[in-house]
Phi, psi and omega in degrees: 000125184291139178283131178263136178263122179260121178260131179248132177267120180254116178280135178296144180290136179297140185284154166068215190259135178279129183226163171247132184223152171265109191257136170275106179265325180223141179297132177083003181250159179300154174295146181244129181281131182219152171265123182235176173237137183245137179297158171293152181296141173281184187307319186254018186251161183230123176272120183245127169279114186286125176270320179197158178214136176286157173251123182252155178296340174295320176300316182293318179296321180294322181286320192257335189231304189279158182240025180292329184258146178283164173236151354288154183208156171257119178266198181100122182213024174229052187273148172225142182189194184243130180293126176260316179213155177227154174291162188293341181265359184280129178238346187288322181222168176218171182306135180098343179291147173268135184222154166252138177259135182239199183287164183256148176215163187280331180080000186239335183286173184295328180286319174298319183293334179259018172082029177234063187295336179297337181252026176312138181296342177251021186304313185295312182297320185283337184254329181248348184281348179055054177195162173290178178299328180272006177088001183271164176237168184233355181257141185221141173243178177298332182272355180128208186290142169240125183292134179222201184063028172296124188051034178069018183210311186054070189269006172280058184199163180292333178222147177230144177254098182261175175259155177304329183293328188249026169247142180236121180289136180233158182296141179288346180284348183270156177288098189302323182298339182277338199273345186308314182299345174298336184287345178216281190302315184287321178288335176293311181293310180293320180293327177302320181282314190273324184258315189278296182278337179056054176300137185248170179299137178083357182267172183247146187214140177232128176259114175267103188109120182244044167279199184296323179292311181296321180287327173297323177293320177300314179299319180293321179298323177293319181299317184279354173097017174300140185260339173239113183234114185248135174242129180242127178201179178241005180251111184305322181297323178291322178293322175297320178296319179301320177297320179296329187265000173129357177294134177276337179216143174232146183227123174275110185294344177274337184256336184226156172283105186299319182296315179296322180294319180293318178297322180293314184286345177256014180066028179086354185281327190089171183269158178286324183221146174222150178229124176256116177242017187269330185080009182257131186300317183291329179289322176302316178299316179297321181298320178291317181292337180282349182285147171273188179300134182062021180288159183236128177251121175268143185229122188239006180213139181279334183073172180292319177247107189284351182293139181224147180231145174201167182283101186294325182292314178294324178299311180293317185297333179263003179064030181286160181225150174240134179235119170285136186230127174246128174052029177062027182051037187269145160259102191306323180296338179261314190280323179298313174301327177295316178295325178296318178297320178295322176296316180297332178276356182081011184262349179225070189279064184292346177299339180290344182271349197264143166228132182267146176227147170294152180305323180295347179252029183298324180291325174294319179299320178296316180298315181297323179292314182297328181271358180081010180288320180241132181286307179226097176284140172232128177261132178267136176273148179299000000 
């Protein structure tokens, strides 16, 4: 009787940690839920079980308009969660700690070394390139590589592999699911006022755009003692919220001439500071024109079309200034705890901006944010 040879096919075991992620497979299409595998943390990395993550308009722009990030990719950059494992060189946090994840920086360039990590010389590659500093990735599907490390985290997933540099330890007594947006949108708006432009007591400030960034700026302007605080938007619910949070005046840009209204309420002088968070070219022009002599306009978003126009002669003649602002000039390890203390004191009530969604409804949360229905959506992970 002839001996039969039985061949067995042994499939290699998938590497690392099994995770569930909302993956961007095609530009402009809804996120698709997939089971992936994530590598174990390297020496300087932190494995975070994501409890919740905010949705920022940058996530929406990356999915629907811009082509800065490769596909397929895991987006998400306002994550909060619990540390599960750390690399052997990590000393900043340990398993069980509650953390907020923020933007990534190299820690080695001249800007990082002088305490300005938002302007890291590798800022674009580390936050939008969807890869580690060495160009590698850690997420894998059956079809191959899935780009991750978006803003050093890719938090639209059950687990994120962050770096020790971009995690901030937070008190366990706080509602962890609420805190993720402090890592980007909220620190950008508040930091623009407090760190970048340094708005002072008794001065005037106008926020063009009353989304989460603009409203964080309104709250910060109130904290620093600005006496005229104007919010301009086209969504009535956002303007009502701005009044609740400290705006002294609100202007519906669809019903009124915002520039004329600002000049009238300032006695024709214009405001000392303005912040444009809309990404719209015409709003940028209005923000500059709303400034008084020696006024400063902060700009925090590039928009889909980055070209901007304004009257250069009038701009020069009044000594006006424009400041590009990234992440509110924040050092997250310093500024996020500061915002948390202000929240605990009732002076930075960002919880009023939030609406929670289950992770399975992330595409609905994106739609609600894009339509102005929800100011700051946060998706909770199971």
